[in-house]
C-alpha positions in Angstrom: 0.0 0.0 0.0 1.6 3.3 -1.0 2.2 5.9 1.7 0.6 9.3 1.2 2.5 12.4 1.8 1.4 14.5 4.8 0.8 17.9 3.3 -0.6 19.4 6.5 2.9 19.8 7.9 4.7 21.6 5.1 8.1 23.2 5.5 9.9 25.2 3.0 13.6 24.2 2.8 14.2 25.9 -0.5 12.3 23.2 -2.3 8.8 24.6 -2.2 5.9 23.0 -0.4 7.2 19.5 0.0 6.9 17.2 3.0 10.1 16.2 4.7 10.6 13.5 7.3 13.0 13.8 10.2 16.0 11.5 9.6 17.3 9.9 12.8 19.7 7.2 13.8 19.8 4.9 16.8 22.4 2.6 18.4 21.9 -0.9 19.7 24.7 -2.2 21.9 24.4 -5.2 24.0 26.5 -6.6 26.9 25.8 -9.4 29.3 22.2 -9.6 28.1 21.5 -5.9 28.6 21.1 -3.0 26.2 22.8 0.4 26.4 19.9 2.8 27.0 19.5 6.4 28.1 16.9 8.2 30.3 16.3 11.5 28.7 14.2 14.6 29.3 11.5 14.8 26.6 8.4 17.0 26.6 8.7 17.8 30.3 9.0 14.1 31.3 11.6 11.4 31.6 11.7 8.6 29.0 13.9 5.7 28.1 15.4 5.5 24.6 18.3 4.0 22.7 21.1 6.5 22.1 19.6 8.3 19.2 19.2 11.6 17.4 18.9 13.6 14.2 21.3 13.4 11.3 23.0 16.7 10.8 23.5 18.4 7.5 26.4 16.9 5.4 26.8 14.0 7.9 26.5 10.4 6.9 24.2 8.0 8.7 27.2 6.2 10.1 28.9 9.4 11.3 25.6 10.4 12.9 25.2 7.2 15.0 28.8 7.3 16.1 28.4 11.0 17.2 25.0 10.5 18.8 26.2 7.5 20.8 29.2 9.5 22.1 27.1 12.6 22.9 24.5 10.7 24.8 26.5 8.0 26.6 30.2 8.9 26.4 30.9 5.6 24.6 32.8 5.4 21.4 30.7 3.2 19.1 31.7 1.2 16.0 28.7 0.1 13.9 28.8 -3.4 12.6 25.6 -3.5 10.6 22.3 -1.9 10.0 19.5 -3.7 11.8 16.5 -1.8 10.6 14.9 1.2 8.9 11.7 2.5 10.4 9.2 5.0 9.1 6.6 6.2 11.6 4.6 9.1 12.8 5.5 10.0 16.3 3.3 11.5 19.1 4.1 15.0 17.8 2.5 14.1 14.4 5.9 14.4 12.7 7.1 11.6 10.4 10.5 10.0 11.2 12.9 7.8 9.3 15.0 5.9 11.8 18.1 4.0 10.8 19.1 1.6 13.7 22.6 0.3 13.8 24.1 -2.5 15.9 27.7 -2.3 16.9 30.4 -2.6 19.5 31.4 -0.2 22.2 35.1 0.6 22.0 35.9 2.8 24.9 34.1 4.9 27.6 35.2 8.5 27.9 34.2 9.0 31.6 35.0 12.8 31.4 32.8 13.4 28.3 30.2 16.1 28.9 26.9 14.4 27.9 24.0 16.0 26.0 22.1 18.2 28.5 18.9 16.2 27.9 20.4 13.0 29.1 19.6 12.2 32.7 21.1 8.8 33.0 23.0 6.2 31.0 22.0 2.6 31.9 22.0 -1.0 30.9 18.6 -2.7 30.8 17.5 -6.2 29.7 14.5 -6.8 27.4 12.1 -7.8 30.2 12.8 -4.6 32.1 12.1 -2.6 28.9 8.9 -4.5 28.3 7.8 -4.0 32.0 8.5 -0.3 31.6 7.1 0.1 28.1 4.9 3.1 29.2 8.2 4.9 29.9 9.7 4.3 26.5 10.1 7.4 24.2 8.4 5.3 21.6 7.3 1.7 21.0 9.9 1.8 18.1 12.5 1.2 20.9 11.2 -2.4 21.5 10.6 -2.9 17.7 14.3 -2.2 17.0 15.4 -4.6 19.7 13.0 -7.3 18.5 14.3 -7.0 14.9 17.9 -7.1 16.2 17.1 -10.2 18.3 15.4 -11.8 15.2 18.7 -11.4 13.3 18.0 -8.5 11.0 21.3 -7.5 9.5 22.2 -5.5 6.5 25.9 -4.9 5.8 27.2 -1.4 6.2 28.1 -1.2 2.5 24.3 -0.9 2.0 24.5 2.5 3.6 26.5 4.8 1.4 27.3 8.5 1.6 27.6 9.8 -2.0 29.4 13.0 -2.9 27.9 13.7 -6.3 28.8 16.7 -8.4 
């Protein structure tokens, strides 16, 4: 079924009246049966999320997930593969395209100054996340973990940053 563009939320980015989704990345890192997660301030409340955030202009998806993981957790992250691409409309009625990467944590920079919205970096197992699903930033968090656990894996060479003339 083809998706229809949401023309109620138009933004002019120099391209006229076209709909534009928010492009985001997320990190999945797992150790000893637990996932690296953050508790962050969002819309006046506290929610649980994977380290995640928006892709910045002229930044590749891979560069973005490395940067966001460092900014939100202090961990240096090395993506191993893409585990999912998700298009969804969030609670703010905005459309998001989320690229979720699984990878390894290389080193923790304990002196790194985390993003001000981050309240806590933590390790949580799946059952704890399920039992606290009402505190997740979005149900996409569990969907990403489910897909990872089900073996979704696309090689990183499927994600390419092209510098075209």
